NUDRENVO-269693 format. One record per residue: x, y, z of N, C-alpha, C, O in turn; residue in three letters. Coordinates in steps of 0.2 Angstrom, whole numbers, plus 5000, padded with zeros to 4 digits. Example, Ala and Ser with C-alpha at 12.3 -4.5 7.8 and 13.67 -1.06 7.14 Angstrom:
506649725039506249785039506649845039507149835042ala;506449895035506849955036506450005039506750065040ser;
//
This chain:
473247024983472947054986472347084986472147084980met;471947104991471347104991471347194985471747244984asp;470647174980470647254977470747284977471147324974ala;469947274985469947354988470547364990470547414994ser;471147334991472047344994472147414990472047474992gln;472347384984472547424978472547504980472147524984leu;473047544977473247594980472547624971472447604966pro;472247694974471647704969472047754964472347814965ile;471947724958472247744951471947804950471347814950arg;472547854949471847914948472347974942472947974940thr;471948014940472448024932471948124933471348124933leu;472448184934472548214934472648234926472948214922val;472048304927471548324920471448414922470948434923val;472148464921472448544919472548554917473148524916asp;472348614911472748634907473548664907473948664902asp;473548674913474248704917474548654916474348594919asp;475148654914475548614916475948594922476048544924phe;476048654926476248664932475948624938476048584943arg;475448664936474748654940474448584943474148564948val;474548554938474148474937475048424940475048384944ala;475648444936476248444942476348444948476848414951arg;475748484951475748474958475448444960475548394963ile;474748454958474348414959474448334959474348294964his;474748304953474948234956475648214960475748164961ala;476048264962476448264967476048254974476248204978thr;475548294975475148284981474948224980475148194986ser;474648184976474148154977474748064979474548014980val;475348084978475848054978475848034986475847974988glu;476048084989476048094995475648054997475848005000arg;474948054997474148025001474147945000474147914994ile;474247915007474547885007473647815003473047825005glu;473847775000473547724995473247754989472647734987gly;473547824986473447834978474047834976474647814978phe;473847844969474547834966474447874957474347834953val;474547944956474547964950474747924942475347924940cys;474247894937474447834935474447894927474447864922val;474447984927474448004920474448094924474548114930gly;474248114919474448174919474048224912474448234907gln;473448244912472848284905473248344904473548374908ala;472948354898473048424898472548504893472448564893his;472248424890471548444887471048374888471248324889thr;470348394888469948344886469948284882469648234884ala;470448294876470448234872470848204875470748154877ala;471548244875472148184879471948174887472448164890glu;471348184891471048174895470648084893470848034896ala;470148084888469948024886470347984882470147924880arg;470947994880471347924876471647904884471647834885ala;471947944891472147894895471647874897471547814895lys;471247884900470547824902470347794900470447744903ile;470147794890470447724891470747704887470647664883gly;471547734890472347684888472247654899472047594900glu;472347704903472547694909471847674913471947634918asp;471147684914470847634916470847664923470847624927gln;470647744927471247784930470347744936469847744932pro;470247734942469947744947469647804948469047804950asp;470047854948469947944948469947964947470347934943leu;469848054944469848114941469948164944469448184947leu;470648204945470748264949470448284940470748254935ile;470048334938469848364934469648474934469448504939leu;469748494930469848564929469148584924468948554919asp;468948624927468348604921468848664916468748644910ile;469248724917469248744911469848714906470448704908tyr;469748694902469948664898469948694893469448714891leu;470648694888470548714882470148684874470248704868pro;469948644874469648604871468948604872468648634868asp;468648574878468048554880468048574888468548564890glu;467348604893467448594897467348554901466848524900asp;467848554906467848484910467048444915466948394918gly;466448514912465848484916465548434909465248374910leu;465748474903465548424899466048354896465848314891ser;466548344899466848294899466648254904466548194902leu;466548264908466148214913465548184911465548124909leu;464948224910464448204907464348164901463848134899arg;464948164898464948154891465048074892464848034889ser;465648064899465948014900465247954905465247894904leu;464947994907464447974911464047934906463947874905thr;463847974903463247954898463647894894463147864893gly;464047874892464447834888464647784893465047754892ala;464347784898464447734903465447714908465547684913gly;465747744904466547734906466647784910467147824909asn;466347784914466647894920467147844927466847814931ala;467747854926467747864935467647904938467347954935pro;467647904945467547934950467848014949468448024946asp;467548074950468048144949467748194955467148204957cys;468448214957468548254961468748334956469248344952ile;468248374957468448444953468748484956468448524960phe;469348494955469848564957469848604950470048584945ile;469448674951469648734947469548784952469348784958thr;469548844946469248914947468448934950468248984953ala;468248874945467548894944467348894949467148844951ala;467048964954466648964959465848994958465549004963arg;465748994953464849024951464448954953464548904950asp;463948974957463448914959463148854953463148794953leu;463048904948462748844941463548794939463448744936glu;463948804940464448764939464648724946465248704945ser;464548714952464548684957463948644956464148584956val;463248654955462548624953462848584947462848524948arg;462948604943463248554936463648504939463548444939ala;464048524943464548474944464148394951464248334951ala;463848434954463448364959462848344954462848284954met;462648364951461948344947462448284941461948264938ser;462948274938463448244935463848204940464148164937ile;463848204948463748144949464848154952465248104953gly;465148234954465648254955465548204963464948204966ala;466048184964466248144974466348224976465848244979met;466848284975466848354978467148394975467448374970tyr;466948434977467348514973467848554975467648564981tyr;468348574974468748594977468948664972469248674967leu;468648724977468748784973469748814974470048824980val;469948834969470748844968470848914972470248934972lys;471348944976471748904978471448864985470948874988pro;472048824985471748774992472248754995472848774993phe;472348715000473048695004472948625002472448605000gly;473548605004473848525003473348465008473248405007phe;473048505013472748485021472148455017471948395018gly;471848505012471148535011470848425006470448385006gln;471448435002471448404998471548334999471348284996leu;472148345006472148265006471448245012471248185012lys;471148295016470548265019470048225014469748165016asp;469948255008469448245003469748195002469248145002lys;470348165002470448104998470448065002470048015000leu;470548055006470348005012469848005014469747945016glu;469248045014468648025013468447965010468347915013ser;468447985004468447954995468647894997468247844995tyr;469247885000469647815003469147795006468747765002arg;469047795011468747775016467747745016467347715019arg;467747785009466947775003467047725001466647675002trp;467447714997467747654993467847604998467447554998arg;468247605003468347565007467447525012467347465014leu;467247555012466447545015466047505010465647455010glu;466247535004465647514997465847454997465447404996val;466747444997466847364993466747314999466647264997ala;466747335006466447285012465747255012465547205014gly;465347325010464547315009464647255003464547195004ala;464847274998464747244990464347164989463947144985ala;464647134997464347074997463547054997463246994995gly;463347104999462647115001462047144992462147194989gly;461647114991461247124986461247194988461647234986asp;460747194994460347274996460647305003460847275008glu;460547375003460947415008460147455011459647475009ala;460547425020459847455024460047525023460547555020asp;459447565027459647625028460247665032460347725031gln;460547625037460947645041461647635036462047675038ala;461847595031462147585028462247625022462847645020thr;461747665016461747725015461747775020462247815018val;461447785025461447865027462447855027462847895024asp;462647815030463447785032463747815025464247855026ser;463647805018464247825016464047875013464347885008leu;463347925013463348015013463648035017463748095017tyr;463947995022464248055029464748065028465148105030asp;465047995025465647975022465948015017466448045017met;465648015015465648095008465848155009466348195007leu;465248165014465048245020465748245021466148285018arg;465848215027466348215032466048255039465448275038gly;466148255043466248275049466048355052466448385055ser;465548375051465448445054466048485059466248545058arg;466248455064466648465069467348475066467848495069asp;467348475059468248505058468748465058469348475057gly;468548405057468848325059468848305052468548335047ser;469348245051469548235044469048185046468548205044asn;468948125048468348045049467648085049467448135049lys;467448005047466548035050466448045057466748035063pro;465648065055465348085062465048045064464548065067arg;465047965063464747885066465347835061465747865057leu;465347765062465847715060465547695055464947675056leu;465747695048465447655043465047595047465347575053pro;464347555045464247475048464647445048464847455054pro;464847405045465247345043465947355048466247305052thr;466247435049466647445055466447445061466847435065met;465747455064465647445067465247375069465047365075ala;465247345066465047285067465847235069465947185072lys;466147255066466947225068467047265075466847225080ile;467147325077467147335084466747315088466847325094leu;466047295086465647245093465847205092465947175098arg;465847165089466247115087466947065093467047005095ala;467447145092468147135096467747165104467847125108val;467447205105467047225111466947165116467347155121gln;466347125113466047065113466447005114466046965117glu;467146995114467346955112467546935120467446985124ser;467746895122468146845129468746895131468946925135ser;469046875123470046905125469946935119469446955116gly;470846945118471046985112470646925105470346865107pro;470646935099470346885095470546915089470546975088val;470746865083471146875077470746885072470146865072ala;470946925065470646935062470046865057469546875054ala;470446815058470046765055469246755061468646765059thr;469346745066468846725072468346805069467746805067asp;468546865069468146905068467646905060467146915059ile;468146875056467946875047467446815049467146795043ala;467346775053466746725056466246735058465746715055ser;466346795063465846795067465346855065464746875067thr;465746895059465346965057465146915049464646925046val;465446875046465046845040465346925032465046955028gly;466246905035466546935027467146915029467246885034val;467646935023467946885021468746905028468846945032ser;469246865026469746875029470046955028470246995032arg;470246955021470547015021470247085023470547125025pro;469347085023469347135025468947155032468647205033thr;469147105036468947105043469747145043469747205045ala;470447115041470847135042471147195040471647215042gln;470547235036470947285033470347355039470447415041arg;469847305041469547365045469747355055469647405059tyr;470147305056470447295062471047325062471347345067leu;471347335056472247395054471747465057471947485063ser;471247495054471047555053470747545060470747605062glu;470547525065470147535071470947555075471147615077leu;471447495075472047525078472347565076472747595081his;472447615069472647655069472447705071472947755072arg;471747705073471347775077471347735082470747725082arg;471547715085471647705094471147675096471147675102gly;470747645094470047625096470347555098470247535103val;470547515095470747455096471647435100472047475097leu;471747415102472647395103472847305100472547255100glu;473347315099473747255094473847205100473947235105leu;473847145100474547105104474847065100474647075094asp;475347025100475546985095475646895098475846865103leu;475446885094475546795097476146745096476246725090glu;476346725099477046705095477046625096477246605102tyr;476846575090477046535090477746475089478246505087gly;477746435089478346375089478646405081479246415080ala;478146395076478446425067478046475065477546495069thr;478246505060477746565057477846615062478146615067gly;477546675057477446735058477046735066476946685070arg;477046805066476546805072475746815072475546845067pro;475446805076474746805074474446875078474546885084ile;474146935073473946985078473346965079472946935076asn;473246995086472646985090472647065093473047105094leu;471747065093471347125095471047135100470747085102tyr;471147205103470547195110470347245112470347275107arg;470147275115469647375114470247395117470647355120pro;470347475118470947515118470647525126470147535128ala;471347515129471147545137470747595137470747595131arg;470447645139470347705144470747765148470347805152thr;
//
């Protein structure tokens, strides 16, 4: 399986056992994520990070042995910090600025609804997919950089989608639109210059968003081929 299609391994770190369990359950409800464990102290978090190698931390600032900001700062300094989303009751701007300065992806203030967490995690997942899709090149142009930042910020119209399609997704959509008929992932991969799994992932996402329509072509034997065409308006 393409590594970018694997679930995002998430470790929840919160000193309150009940809250940690709620966060872990919420993470498991969101497509593309799996909770690999819970920790209730900074020391326990360090041990689990070493053992489980999570991709993402859901991290509270208030921990009994060390604050979450210090924990993330030390992990970053050691070069083994997972990505991090702070979920905390700390509302002071100093904490917010500190979280941003050490690379936190998001900062959610308690209390919040499940929809807010889902929105942030889905935006983060799209960002990871786009980073993985762009990893084949040595450099990023300004459009790619702007798109990656926009994906994390999210749209300003209240939706949970970025304002613009990510560059790779936009290229794939354009290739489908310029095709003379329904087209398969293999053809799109060749046209755009990406792997077939990457092309299939973006085609599936564009279909999920309603931008593309899916046709199935059945041959004499074997599985049907997925063919994509622009959605009728």
